[in-house]
C-alpha positions as CSV (number, residue, x, y, z in Angstrom):
1,M,-19.3,-1.9,-3.2
2,T,-19.4,1.2,-1.0
3,E,-16.2,2.1,0.8
4,T,-16.2,1.5,4.5
5,P,-16.1,4.5,7.0
6,L,-12.7,6.1,7.7
7,E,-13.4,6.5,11.4
8,T,-13.6,2.9,12.7
9,P,-12.2,1.3,15.9
10,R,-8.7,-0.1,15.5
11,A,-6.4,-2.5,17.4
12,W,-2.9,-1.2,17.9
13,A,0.3,-2.7,19.4
14,E,3.5,-0.9,20.6
15,F,7.0,-2.3,21.2
16,T,10.5,-1.2,21.5
17,D,12.5,-1.6,18.3
18,P,15.0,-4.5,18.9
19,A,17.6,-2.8,16.7
20,E,17.0,0.7,17.9
21,P,16.2,0.9,21.7
22,G,15.6,4.7,21.4
23,Q,12.5,4.2,19.3
24,R,9.2,2.4,19.6
25,L,7.1,0.9,16.8
26,R,3.3,1.6,16.9
27,V,1.6,-0.8,14.5
28,D,-1.9,-0.9,13.2
29,L,-2.9,-4.5,13.7
30,T,-6.3,-3.9,12.1
31,W,-4.7,-2.8,8.9
32,L,-1.7,-5.2,8.9
33,T,-4.0,-8.2,9.3
34,S,-6.5,-7.1,6.7
35,R,-6.9,-8.9,3.4
36,W,-6.2,-5.9,1.2
37,R,-4.4,-6.5,-2.1
38,C,-3.6,-4.4,-5.1
39,I,-6.2,-5.0,-7.8
40,F,-4.6,-2.9,-10.5
41,G,-5.5,-4.5,-13.8
42,T,-8.0,-6.9,-12.2
43,G,-11.0,-4.6,-11.6
44,C,-9.4,-1.5,-10.1
45,P,-11.7,1.5,-11.1
46,G,-8.8,4.0,-10.6
47,I,-8.7,7.1,-8.4
48,D,-9.8,9.2,-11.4
49,A,-12.9,7.9,-13.2
50,D,-11.7,9.5,-16.4
51,E,-8.5,7.3,-16.3
52,P,-9.8,3.9,-15.0
53,D,-6.8,2.1,-16.5
54,A,-4.3,4.2,-14.6
55,G,-5.1,3.0,-11.1
56,C,-3.5,5.4,-8.7
57,C,-0.9,6.6,-11.3
58,T,-2.8,9.6,-12.4
59,L,-0.8,11.9,-10.2
60,G,3.0,12.4,-10.5
61,A,5.0,10.6,-7.8
62,H,6.6,13.0,-5.3
63,F,10.2,12.1,-4.7
64,T,11.3,12.1,-1.0
65,D,14.9,13.0,-1.4
66,A,18.0,12.9,-3.7
67,D,18.5,9.2,-3.1
68,D,15.0,8.5,-4.2
69,V,15.6,10.4,-7.5
70,A,19.0,8.7,-8.0
71,R,17.5,5.2,-7.6
72,V,14.8,5.8,-10.2
73,A,17.3,7.5,-12.5
74,A,19.6,4.5,-12.4
75,V,16.6,2.3,-13.5
76,V,15.6,4.8,-16.3
77,E,19.1,4.3,-17.9
78,R,18.4,0.5,-18.1
79,L,14.8,0.7,-19.5
80,G,14.5,-0.2,-23.2
81,P,11.8,0.9,-25.6
82,D,10.2,-2.5,-25.3
83,E,9.8,-1.8,-21.5
84,W,8.8,1.8,-21.4
85,E,6.1,3.1,-23.8
86,L,6.9,6.8,-23.3
87,R,10.7,6.4,-23.2
88,D,11.4,8.8,-26.1
89,A,9.4,11.6,-24.5
90,G,10.9,10.8,-21.1
91,L,14.5,11.0,-22.4
92,E,14.0,13.9,-24.7
93,E,11.8,16.1,-22.6
94,G,12.6,14.8,-19.1
95,W,10.7,12.4,-16.8
96,Q,10.6,14.6,-13.7
97,V,9.4,18.2,-13.1
98,A,10.0,20.6,-10.2
99,D,7.2,21.0,-7.7
100,E,8.0,23.8,-5.2
101,D,10.8,22.4,-3.0
102,A,10.5,18.9,-4.4
103,S,10.2,17.1,-7.7
104,T,7.7,14.7,-9.2
105,T,7.5,12.3,-12.1
106,R,5.9,14.0,-15.2
107,V,2.3,13.5,-15.9
108,V,1.6,12.9,-19.6
109,D,-1.9,12.5,-21.1
110,G,-3.5,12.1,-17.7
111,A,-1.1,9.7,-16.0
112,C,2.5,9.2,-14.8
113,I,5.1,9.1,-17.6
114,F,6.2,5.7,-16.4
115,L,2.7,4.1,-16.9
116,N,2.5,1.9,-19.9
117,R,-1.0,2.2,-21.4
118,P,-3.4,-0.5,-22.6
119,G,-2.2,-2.1,-25.8
120,F,1.5,-1.7,-25.1
121,P,3.2,-5.0,-25.9
122,A,4.9,-5.3,-22.5
123,G,1.5,-4.9,-20.8
124,T,-0.3,-2.2,-18.9
125,G,1.3,-0.9,-15.8
126,C,4.3,0.8,-14.3
127,A,7.4,0.4,-16.4
128,L,9.6,0.6,-13.2
129,H,7.5,-2.1,-11.5
130,Q,7.5,-4.4,-14.6
131,H,11.3,-4.0,-14.9
132,A,11.7,-5.2,-11.3
133,V,9.6,-8.2,-11.9
134,A,11.5,-9.1,-15.1
135,E,14.8,-8.7,-13.2
136,G,13.6,-10.8,-10.3
137,V,14.0,-8.0,-7.7
138,E,11.6,-6.3,-5.4
139,P,9.8,-3.3,-7.0
140,L,10.8,-1.2,-4.0
141,T,14.3,-1.2,-5.5
142,T,13.2,0.5,-8.7
143,K,10.1,2.7,-7.9
144,P,9.8,6.0,-6.1
145,D,9.4,5.7,-2.3
146,V,5.8,7.0,-2.3
147,C,4.8,4.4,-4.9
148,W,6.3,1.2,-3.3
149,Q,5.2,2.3,0.2
150,L,1.6,2.8,-0.8
151,P,-0.7,1.8,0.9
152,V,1.4,1.6,4.0
153,R,2.0,4.9,5.8
154,R,5.0,5.5,8.1
155,L,4.8,8.4,10.5
156,Y,7.4,9.8,13.0
157,R,6.7,11.5,16.3
158,D,8.9,12.5,19.2
159,V,7.4,11.5,22.5
160,E,8.3,12.8,25.9
161,V,7.3,10.6,28.9
162,P,6.6,12.0,32.4
163,D,10.1,11.1,33.7
164,G,11.6,13.5,31.2
165,T,13.0,10.8,28.8
166,T,12.1,10.8,25.2
167,Y,11.8,8.3,22.3
168,L,11.0,8.3,18.6
169,E,7.7,6.8,17.8
170,V,7.4,5.1,14.4
171,T,3.8,4.4,13.3
172,L,3.0,1.9,10.6
173,T,-0.6,2.2,9.5
174,E,-3.0,2.4,6.5
175,Y,-2.5,5.0,3.8
176,D,-6.1,5.9,3.6
177,R,-7.8,8.8,1.7
178,R,-6.9,11.3,4.4
179,A,-3.2,10.6,3.8
180,W,-3.4,12.2,0.4
181,G,-4.3,15.5,2.0
182,P,-7.5,17.4,1.5
183,G,-7.7,16.2,-2.1
184,G,-7.9,12.6,-0.9
185,H,-11.6,13.1,-0.2
186,D,-12.2,14.0,-3.9
187,L,-10.7,10.8,-5.3
188,D,-13.4,9.0,-7.3
189,W,-12.4,5.7,-5.7
190,Y,-9.8,4.4,-3.3
191,C,-8.7,0.9,-2.5
192,T,-7.9,0.7,1.2
193,G,-11.5,1.2,2.3
194,S,-13.1,-0.7,-0.5
195,P,-14.2,-4.4,0.0
196,L,-13.3,-4.9,-3.7
197,A,-9.7,-4.8,-2.8
198,H,-9.9,-6.8,0.4
199,T,-9.9,-10.2,-1.2
200,G,-6.2,-11.2,-0.7
201,G,-5.2,-14.8,0.0
202,V,-2.9,-13.7,2.8
203,P,-2.9,-10.8,5.3
204,V,-1.1,-7.5,4.5
205,Y,1.8,-8.2,6.9
206,V,2.6,-11.3,4.8
207,S,1.9,-9.9,1.3
208,L,3.9,-6.7,2.0
209,R,6.7,-8.4,3.9
210,A,9.5,-6.9,1.8
211,E,8.1,-3.4,2.1
212,L,7.6,-3.6,5.9
213,V,11.1,-5.0,6.3
214,E,12.4,-2.0,4.4
215,L,10.3,0.4,6.5
216,A,11.0,-1.1,9.9
217,G,14.0,-3.5,9.6
218,E,14.2,-7.3,9.9
219,Q,14.2,-7.5,13.7
220,A,11.2,-5.1,14.1
221,Y,9.3,-7.0,11.4
222,A,9.8,-10.3,13.2
223,V,8.1,-8.8,16.3
224,L,5.4,-7.2,14.1
225,A,4.7,-10.5,12.4
226,R,4.4,-12.4,15.7
227,L,2.0,-9.7,17.1
228,C,-0.1,-10.0,13.9
229,E,-0.2,-13.8,14.2
230,E,-1.3,-13.5,17.9
231,H,-3.9,-10.9,16.8
232,L,-5.4,-13.3,14.3
233,L,-5.5,-16.1,16.8
234,A,-7.4,-13.8,19.2
235,V,-9.9,-13.0,16.4
236,G,-10.4,-16.7,15.9
237,A,-10.9,-17.3,19.6
238,V,-13.5,-14.5,19.8
239,V,-15.6,-15.6,16.8
240,G,-15.0,-19.3,17.1
241,A,-13.2,-19.4,13.8
242,G,-9.7,-19.3,12.3
243,P,-7.9,-16.2,10.8
244,P,-10.3,-13.8,8.9
245,G,-10.9,-14.7,5.3
246,P,-13.8,-15.1,2.9
247,D,-15.7,-17.5,5.1
248,G,-18.6,-15.2,5.9
249,R,-18.3,-15.3,9.7
250,L,-19.0,-12.1,11.7
251,R,-16.0,-10.1,12.8
252,L,-15.6,-7.6,15.6
253,P,-14.8,-4.1,14.1
254,L,-12.1,-3.6,16.7
255,L,-10.3,-6.7,15.5
256,V,-10.9,-6.8,11.8
257,H,-10.6,-4.2,9.0
258,P,-14.2,-3.3,8.1
259,A,-13.6,-3.6,4.4
260,T,-12.1,-7.1,4.9
261,A,-15.3,-8.0,6.9
262,V,-17.6,-6.8,4.2
263,A,-15.6,-8.6,1.5
264,A,-15.8,-11.8,3.5
265,A,-19.5,-11.5,4.1
266,S,-20.1,-10.8,0.4
267,A,-18.1,-13.8,-0.7
268,Q,-20.2,-16.0,1.7
269,D,-23.4,-14.5,0.2
270,C,-22.2,-15.4,-3.3
271,R,-21.4,-19.0,-2.3
272,S,-24.8,-19.4,-0.5
273,C,-26.6,-18.3,-3.7
274,R,-24.9,-20.9,-5.9
275,I,-27.0,-23.8,-7.2
276,P,-25.4,-27.2,-6.6
């Protein structure tokens, strides 16, 4: 399926952070109520056509700060050879490299050093992520910030209002191709705009609850979730249906992520073609 256009109408909501009165949250309802889901290992073509089994792990993960590095380092010490395919190389030669003023995970044979390749007994995928699942903890506690936040993007902006007061604006939106920088347009495929990845059983604000709570806090998430629920009710009222899903009903672009709409329409077309 063709990716949907980047420049599409969006529905946004703003509210004062209940836990931090000096900042306001600006949330992308179109994205947060979309049916995006990670399809790594279940049809993901990968961002590099030459490494289809690597998903979005073909680039080294950039660490945000020392705490980010320390969190991953603590997990590295606990990873056994049965969990991490490239453990020997990582421990002997290092699992991170300097990148100007920051550092990244090493790239080995076309993908991140923490990526277990097809055929590894523990399964294909991120060793850090798999360790979290095995331990029964959220992957955000074991992976680099950029990895667990993807594909949610958090932005900060200082805003001055006409009366001279200021506040910090925190935006939560889609980490689309443009968020990768100029090179994002050269990715062979990317999930957030692809209907292939908009087949989730629940909206993003539900499936990524843990990540959104970590990014915004419990109190702000509670408001965000309520606004998303009200948004979905509004969508249903406009089109005479319930929350958006693979039911084939037309959706207004302003209210529904275009990739979710295309995925829903495609699912309906497939069902209508079935022979009883």
